C-alpha positions in Angstrom: 7.9 -1.6 -2.2 4.3 -2.3 -0.9 3.5 1.2 0.5 2.7 3.7 -2.3 2.9 6.8 0.0 6.6 7.6 -0.6 6.0 7.3 -4.3 3.1 9.7 -4.2 5.1 12.1 -2.1 7.9 12.0 -4.6 5.6 12.6 -7.5 3.6 15.4 -5.8 6.1 18.1 -6.7 6.4 19.3 -10.2 10.2 19.9 -9.9 10.6 16.2 -9.0 8.4 15.2 -12.0 10.6 17.3 -14.2 13.7 15.6 -12.8 12.3 12.2 -13.5 11.6 13.2 -17.1 15.2 14.4 -17.5 16.5 11.1 -16.1 14.5 9.0 -18.5 17.1 9.7 -21.1 20.4 9.6 -19.2 22.0 9.2 -15.8 22.9 12.6 -14.3 24.9 14.0 -11.4 23.5 16.5 -9.0 25.4 19.3 -10.8 23.9 18.3 -14.2 20.4 18.2 -12.8 20.9 21.6 -11.0 22.0 23.2 -14.3 18.4 22.9 -15.5 16.8 24.7 -12.5 17.0 28.0 -10.8 17.8 26.6 -7.4 20.8 25.7 -5.4 22.5 22.3 -5.6 21.4 21.7 -2.0 17.8 22.2 -3.0 18.2 19.8 -6.0 19.9 17.3 -3.7 16.8 17.4 -1.4 14.6 16.7 -4.4 16.8 13.8 -5.4 16.7 12.4 -1.9 12.9 12.4 -1.9 13.0 10.6 -5.3 15.5 8.1 -4.0 13.5 7.5 -0.8 10.5 6.8 -3.0 12.5 4.3 -4.9 12.0 6.2 -8.2 15.7 6.7 -8.7 18.9 4.9 -7.7 22.2 6.6 -6.9 25.5 5.1 -7.7 29.0 6.4 -7.0 31.5 6.5 -9.7 34.7 8.0 -8.5 33.8 11.3 -6.8 30.5 11.7 -8.7 27.2 10.3 -7.7 25.0 9.4 -10.7 21.2 9.4 -10.4 19.3 6.8 -12.5 15.6 6.5 -13.2 14.1 3.3 -11.8 11.1 2.6 -14.0 10.2 -0.6 -12.0 9.4 1.6 -9.1 6.2 2.8 -10.9 4.6 -0.7 -10.6 3.1 -0.2 -7.2 1.4 3.0 -8.4 0.1 1.2 -11.5 -1.2 -1.6 -9.2 -2.9 0.9 -6.9 -4.5 2.7 -9.8 -5.7 -0.5 -11.4 -8.1 -0.9 -8.5 -9.8 2.3 -9.5 -9.9 1.1 -13.2 -11.8 -2.0 -12.0 -14.0 0.0 -9.7 -15.1 2.5 -12.3 -15.5 -0.2 -15.0 -17.9 -2.0 -12.8 -19.8 1.2 -11.9 -20.1 2.2 -15.5 -21.3 -1.2 -16.5 -24.0 -1.0 -13.9 -25.0 2.5 -15.1 -25.1 1.3 -18.7 -27.3 -1.6 -17.7 -29.6 0.7 -15.7 -29.9 3.1 -18.7 -30.6 0.3 -21.1 -33.2 -1.2 -18.8 -35.0 2.2 -18.5 -34.8 2.7 -22.3 -36.8 -0.5 -22.8 
């Protein structure tokens, strides 16, 4: 996935971030996820759909149940996007350090 926007949209909501944390340990059905929140199954399903659209989870059918699984590889585009800012700020801070050291001399 090249476009990080669906990932950021999925991560923007604290409930979805909580769901991701729950899925890091085990695959869960909609009902199992819903047990942890004070909302309807339909609301939980909407959150899971946004997470799936963002590629952060995968859904697999097993009999009548649909299991939601964390997709840790989906975080790579976000890491790549954020790495630009690491490089940007490292360069700016190096420039600032050089300027301060030059003024101190």
